SEGU-10719 format. One line per field, with one value per residue (C-alpha): residue number from 1; z negated, y, x. Coordinates in steps of 0.2 Angstrom, whole numbers, m for minus. Each point is the difference from the previous one (the first is absolute). Last residue first. Layout:
N
num <- [NUM, ...]
pz <- [Z, ...]
py <- [Y, ...]
px <- [X, ...]
END
This chain:
497
num <- [497, 496, 495, 494, 493, 492, 491, 490, 489, 488, 487, 486, 485, 484, 483, 482, 481, 480, 479, 478, 477, 476, 475, 474, 473, 472, 471, 470, 469, 468, 467, 466, 465, 464, 463, 462, 461, 460, 459, 458, 457, 456, 455, 454, 453, 452, 451, 450, 449, 448, 447, 446, 445, 444, 443, 442, 441, 440, 439, 438, 437, 436, 435, 434, 433, 432, 431, 430, 429, 428, 427, 426, 425, 424, 423, 422, 421, 420, 419, 418, 417, 416, 415, 414, 413, 412, 411, 410, 409, 408, 407, 406, 405, 404, 403, 402, 401, 400, 399, 398, 397, 396, 395, 394, 393, 392, 391, 390, 389, 388, 387, 386, 385, 384, 383, 382, 381, 380, 379, 378, 377, 376, 375, 374, 373, 372, 371, 370, 369, 368, 367, 366, 365, 364, 363, 362, 361, 360, 359, 358, 357, 356, 355, 354, 353, 352, 351, 350, 349, 348, 347, 346, 345, 344, 343, 342, 341, 340, 339, 338, 337, 336, 335, 334, 333, 332, 331, 330, 329, 328, 327, 326, 325, 324, 323, 322, 321, 320, 319, 318, 317, 316, 315, 314, 313, 312, 311, 310, 309, 308, 307, 306, 305, 304, 303, 302, 301, 300, 299, 298, 297, 296, 295, 294, 293, 292, 291, 290, 289, 288, 287, 286, 285, 284, 283, 282, 281, 280, 279, 278, 277, 276, 275, 274, 273, 272, 271, 270, 269, 268, 267, 266, 265, 264, 263, 262, 261, 260, 259, 258, 257, 256, 255, 254, 253, 252, 251, 250, 249, 248, 247, 246, 245, 244, 243, 242, 241, 240, 239, 238, 237, 236, 235, 234, 233, 232, 231, 230, 229, 228, 227, 226, 225, 224, 223, 222, 221, 220, 219, 218, 217, 216, 215, 214, 213, 212, 211, 210, 209, 208, 207, 206, 205, 204, 203, 202, 201, 200, 199, 198, 197, 196, 195, 194, 193, 192, 191, 190, 189, 188, 187, 186, 185, 184, 183, 182, 181, 180, 179, 178, 177, 176, 175, 174, 173, 172, 171, 170, 169, 168, 167, 166, 165, 164, 163, 162, 161, 160, 159, 158, 157, 156, 155, 154, 153, 152, 151, 150, 149, 148, 147, 146, 145, 144, 143, 142, 141, 140, 139, 138, 137, 136, 135, 134, 133, 132, 131, 130, 129, 128, 127, 126, 125, 124, 123, 122, 121, 120, 119, 118, 117, 116, 115, 114, 113, 112, 111, 110, 109, 108, 107, 106, 105, 104, 103, 102, 101, 100, 99, 98, 97, 96, 95, 94, 93, 92, 91, 90, 89, 88, 87, 86, 85, 84, 83, 82, 81, 80, 79, 78, 77, 76, 75, 74, 73, 72, 71, 70, 69, 68, 67, 66, 65, 64, 63, 62, 61, 60, 59, 58, 57, 56, 55, 54, 53, 52, 51, 50, 49, 48, 47, 46, 45, 44, 43, 42, 41, 40, 39, 38, 37, 36, 35, 34, 33, 32, 31, 30, 29, 28, 27, 26, 25, 24, 23, 22, 21, 20, 19, 18, 17, 16, 15, 14, 13, 12, 11, 10, 9, 8, 7, 6, 5, 4, 3, 2, 1]
pz <- [m250, m7, 7, 8, 17, 0, m1, m12, m16, m14, m18, m3, 12, m11, m16, 7, 8, m13, 1, 17, 8, m5, 7, 15, 3, 0, 10, 14, 3, m2, 13, 5, m17, m6, 12, m7, m17, 6, 7, m16, m8, 9, m12, m16, 2, m8, m17, m1, 2, 12, 11, 0, 5, 14, 6, 1, 9, 13, 1, 5, 13, 8, m1, 9, 3, m5, m16, m5, 3, m10, m15, 0, 1, m14, m10, 4, m6, m16, m4, 2, m12, m12, m1, m1, m15, m10, 3, m11, m15, 1, 9, 2, 8, 13, 3, m6, 12, 14, m2, m2, 15, 4, m12, 4, 18, m6, m13, 14, 12, m13, m5, 18, 3, m15, 6, m3, 19, 5, m14, 3, 19, m3, m14, 12, 14, m11, m10, 15, 9, m16, m1, 19, m3, m15, 10, 14, m14, m6, 17, 4, 18, 12, 15, m4, 10, m15, m10, 13, 0, m18, 1, 14, m10, m15, 11, 8, m16, m8, 17, m1, m18, 3, m14, m2, m15, m11, 6, 3, 11, 16, m3, m3, 16, 10, m5, 14, m5, 9, 17, m3, m6, 15, 11, m10, 1, 19, 3, m11, 9, 11, m15, 3, m12, m14, m9, m19, m1, 5, m16, m10, 9, m4, m18, m1, 10, m12, m15, 7, 4, m17, m10, 11, m3, m18, m1, m16, 6, 15, 15, 17, m5, m16, 7, m11, m16, m11, m12, 4, 18, 0, m10, 13, 13, 14, 17, 10, m8, m15, m6, m5, 11, m6, 7, 8, 6, 18, 6, 19, 4, 18, 10, m15, 4, 18, m5, m7, 17, 1, 1, m3, m3, 5, 18, m3, 13, m13, m12, 14, 4, m18, m2, 16, m8, m15, 12, m9, m17, m3, 19, 8, m9, m16, 11, 1, m18, m8, m5, m1, m2, m3, 2, m9, 4, m6, 11, 3, m19, m7, 8, 4, m4, 11, 13, m1, 1, 16, 8, m2, m10, m17, m13, 14, m14, 13, 1, m18, m5, 10, m6, m18, 1, 7, 6, m6, 12, m6, 7, m1, m1, m18, m17, m4, 13, 11, m1, 10, m6, 3, m4, m19, m6, m16, m16, m11, 13, m1, 5, 19, 2, m3, 16, 10, 9, 17, 3, 8, 10, 5, 4, m3, m14, m7, m1, m9, m12, m5, m1, m17, m7, 2, 11, 7, 12, 3, 13, m1, 13, 6, 10, 14, 11, 18, 9, 17, 6, 2, m7, 1, m3, m11, m11, m1, m5, m12, m9, 0, m9, m12, m6, m1, m11, m12, 0, m5, m13, m8, 0, m13, 5, 18, 2, 16, 15, 12, 10, m15, 5, 11, 6, 17, 6, 9, 13, 7, 18, m2, m16, 8, 15, m11, m10, 17, 7, m16, 0, 19, m4, m10, 7, m15, m3, 4, m12, m13, 2, m3, m15, m8, 4, m12, 7, m9, 7, m2, 9, 10, 12, 14, 13, m3, 12, m6, m19, 5, 9, m15, m12, 11, 5, m18, m9, 5, 15, m8, m17, 8, 11, m15, m9, 15, 2, m18, m8, m2, m1, m12, 8, m2, 5, m11, 3, m5, 2, m3, m2, m1, m11]
py <- [135, m8, m17, m2, 5, m14, m12, m15, 9, 4, m3, m17, 3, 15, m9, m14, 13, 0, m17, m3, 14, m8, m18, 8, 11, m15, m11, 13, 2, 19, 14, m6, m4, 16, 10, m7, 6, 17, 2, m6, 15, 13, 11, m9, 1, 17, m8, 11, m15, m9, 15, 4, m18, 1, 17, m8, m15, 11, 11, m15, m5, 17, m1, m16, 3, m18, 6, 10, m14, m12, 12, 3, m18, m4, 14, m8, m17, 7, 10, m15, m10, 14, 0, m18, m1, 11, m14, m12, 9, 17, 4, 19, m6, m10, 6, 17, 2, m7, 14, m5, 5, m14, 4, 19, m3, m4, 15, 11, m5, 3, 17, 5, m5, 9, 17, 9, 3, m18, m7, 12, m3, m19, 3, 10, m13, m16, 8, 8, m17, m8, 12, m3, m19, 2, 10, m14, m13, 10, 2, m19, m1, 1, m3, m1, 13, 12, m15, 0, 18, 0, m14, 8, 16, m9, m7, 17, 9, m11, 1, 19, 1, m10, m8, m15, 1, m7, 11, m15, 10, m3, m19, 1, 10, m12, m17, m1, m4, 15, m6, m16, 11, 11, m16, m7, 16, 1, m19, 0, 15, m10, m10, m19, m2, 7, 15, m3, m6, 18, 6, m11, 5, 19, m3, m12, 13, 14, m9, m5, 18, 6, m12, 5, 18, m3, m7, m9, m17, 2, m8, 1, 4, m9, m17, m9, 8, m15, 6, m16, 2, 19, m5, m13, 13, 1, 9, m16, m3, m11, m13, m15, m14, m18, m11, m18, m5, m6, m7, 0, 14, 2, m3, 6, 18, 1, 9, 14, 3, m5, 10, m8, 15, m1, 2, 19, 6, 1, 10, 12, 1, 5, 12, 9, 1, 9, 15, 12, m7, 3, 0, m10, m16, 3, 0, m19, m1, m14, m18, m11, m19, m8, m19, m11, m12, 12, 8, 16, 2, 1, 16, 9, 17, m3, m6, 15, 11, m9, 1, 19, 13, m8, 11, 6, m3, m11, m12, m2, 0, m15, m9, 3, m2, m18, m2, m16, m13, m8, m16, m2, m17, 4, m7, 8, 13, m9, 5, m3, m5, 6, 18, m4, 16, 7, m2, 14, 12, m4, m18, m1, 16, 10, m7, 10, m10, m7, m12, m17, m12, 11, m9, 14, m10, m2, 18, 3, m15, 8, 19, m2, m4, 19, 7, 17, m3, 19, m6, m19, m8, m17, m14, m12, 14, m4, 17, m3, m8, 18, 14, 14, m9, m13, 14, 8, m16, m6, 17, 0, m17, 5, 16, m9, m14, 12, 10, m14, m6, 17, 13, 2, m14, 4, 18, 4, 2, 4, m16, m11, m13, m14, m3, 1, m10, 7, m4, m15, 7, 0, 10, 13, 2, 4, 12, 8, 2, 8, 12, 3, 5, 16, 9, 10, m11, m16, 3, 6, m16, m11, 11, m4, m19, 0, m5, m14, m7, m16, 2, m11, 9, m11, 9, 17, 12, m3, 2, 16, 7, m3, 8, 15, 4, m2, 11, 18, 1, m10, 9, 17, m4, m6, 16, 11, m11, 2, m17, m4, m19, 2, m6, m18, m10, m14, m9, m17, m7, m18, m3, m18, 0]
px <- [119, m16, 4, m17, 6, 12, m15, 0, m4, 12, m4, 8, 14, 5, m1, 11, 12, 14, 8, m8, 11, 16, m3, m8, 15, 12, m12, m1, 18, 3, m3, m17, m9, 9, m10, m16, 6, 4, m17, m8, 9, m10, m10, 2, 19, 1, 6, 16, 12, m11, m2, 19, 4, m13, 7, 18, m7, m9, 16, 10, m12, 1, 19, 2, 19, 5, 8, m15, m12, 10, 1, m18, m4, 12, m9, m16, 5, 7, m15, m11, 11, 0, m19, m1, 12, m13, m13, 10, m5, m8, m16, 5, 16, m10, m18, 4, 14, m10, m12, m19, m10, m12, m14, 4, m6, m18, 0, 6, m13, m14, 7, 1, m18, m5, 6, m16, m4, 4, m10, m14, m1, m1, m13, m11, 2, m4, m14, m8, 0, m7, m14, m4, 0, m11, m13, 0, m2, m15, m7, 1, 4, m15, 11, 19, 10, 1, 8, 14, 3, 3, 12, 10, 0, 8, 14, 3, 0, 14, 9, 0, 4, 16, 10, 12, 11, m8, m13, m12, m12, 10, m1, m19, m2, 10, m7, m13, m18, m6, 4, m11, m14, 0, m1, m14, m11, 3, m3, m16, m8, m12, m5, 1, 15, m11, 6, m1, 18, 5, m9, 11, 16, m4, m2, 16, 10, m5, 4, 17, 4, m7, 12, 15, m4, 0, 17, 4, m6, 11, m8, 9, 18, m2, m4, 13, m8, m2, 13, 11, m3, 6, 15, 5, m1, m13, 4, m1, m17, m6, m11, 11, 3, m4, 13, 1, 17, 4, 16, 1, 11, 6, m16, m10, 7, m7, m16, 10, 9, 18, 17, 17, 12, 18, m6, m1, m13, m14, 11, 5, m19, m4, 14, m6, m17, 8, 3, m12, m7, m18, m4, 14, m1, m10, m16, 2, m4, 11, 0, 15, m1, 16, 5, 12, 14, 13, 14, m10, m4, 18, 3, m16, 6, 16, m12, m10, 16, 5, m17, 1, m9, m3, m8, m12, m14, m9, 15, 6, m18, m5, 15, m3, m19, 0, m18, m9, m8, m16, m8, m19, m8, m6, 1, 17, 6, 13, 18, 16, 17, 18, m6, m1, m10, 6, m9, m8, m5, m18, 2, 0, m10, 16, 7, m12, m14, m2, m15, m1, m10, m14, m16, m13, m8, 18, 2, m16, 3, 17, m4, m8, 17, 5, 14, 4, 14, m2, m14, m2, 10, m7, 8, m4, m5, m5, 0, 9, m16, m7, 10, m13, m17, 9, 7, m17, m10, 14, m1, m19, 1, 13, m8, m17, 6, 9, m16, m11, 13, m1, 13, 14, 12, m2, 7, m8, 12, m13, 0, 5, 14, 4, 18, 8, 14, 15, 14, m10, m1, m19, 2, 12, m12, m15, 9, 7, m18, m6, 14, m2, m18, 5, m15, m7, m15, 9, 15, m13, m10, 16, 3, m17, 3, 15, 16, 9, 16, 11, 17, 12, 11, 8, m11, 9, m9, m17, 5, 9, m15, m11, 12, 5, m18, m6, 13, 3, m11, m15, 2, 1, m15, m10, 4, m6, m16, m5, m4, m18, 2, 15, 16, 8, 15, 7, 16, 6, 17, 3, 19, 8, 16]
END
């Protein structure tokens, strides 16, 4: 198996310096230095232009130097993206083009010739077919998307073949969710446990594309960066960059990717709400946010490029298109009044910069700002946010016992099969003196029996993948997890646990 590992680095353009310092010290410095120190590493990396500017602003120049050095040494390749992490499926073609253009300009300025992207990473792996001609115009050869984009989750990806988007010159590489989640969930903690979980895959003539946020390593999950470099130093794994995949796999199949993100579930796609975290039709704040953005954007378009204030207005608008404030308003489960207000305020400040802006539109912008902020505080004060988050998580929380014994028929046998596996693991752990592990399995059994597994049973399932040969567990899990797979998203944080 050939492994192409993709990492994404991003921080909001106005990130607080103390938070940036924490992420740099806990994650970025270790990651980037580790790549430089291990020249045999092969990795594909996206770093948004907004983060490069933050490195420059706060004096983290060595990070930029090391990124440039690693690329020149052949250890990594960069991808293109949107400078301020705009959610591209929901913005206009003009704004998509601009976000890509200014990202290229910024990355080229800081990284020089080392920045020569062949591929493109749409933030959140957010995909819509309208991206295709724009990416082709910029000369990108490929785009990375989540595996669910392959067919909406109805067909598995054959990783012994490569894919091209139908009626285009754009190749597409699909992220393997299972392997990505095993690593960034910290379910596997050693190269050995990862190899056990990948048993059957490593010997196959296939490739794997993993995709993760770089901040996962060291910042979100302390010490996980050490696992990453242990994996890179294990000669059992054959690492390549995404652009190198065609050198090893020549068969190409045309596909028509489905609009989706790396957090979309099959059920989301079937309902047409695959962009739920950025635009939820039932979320009034989302509606007002997009209405506010479009009002401000239309006023910005009235400012001529010859105006002496054009650059100031346009720069403010560029930052305001960032996806963060929409995501933090989703409340399923992500929520931050501060981030919601900050995004709305950025838009309000932008329209105030526009010379001779339409007074009626300015008034509408103020009203929308007030609606967004007052509603956000009201939802938080009244407990609506907790209820929304609870409703979302309950979609994923159906006790295992209800899914099996409650379903009757052959499914009843699945329950007892899992109980037997856990009891054997409990006994084995006790016999070998691994008493903490024995307690873990004992507690898991208790929770299954008493329908308390809705809180953390997925962790026990992931552990079973390691303790028992993968194929055996997978055969059992698939019998009862079909509905769960259908509704779960592609990021561990979306599991609702």
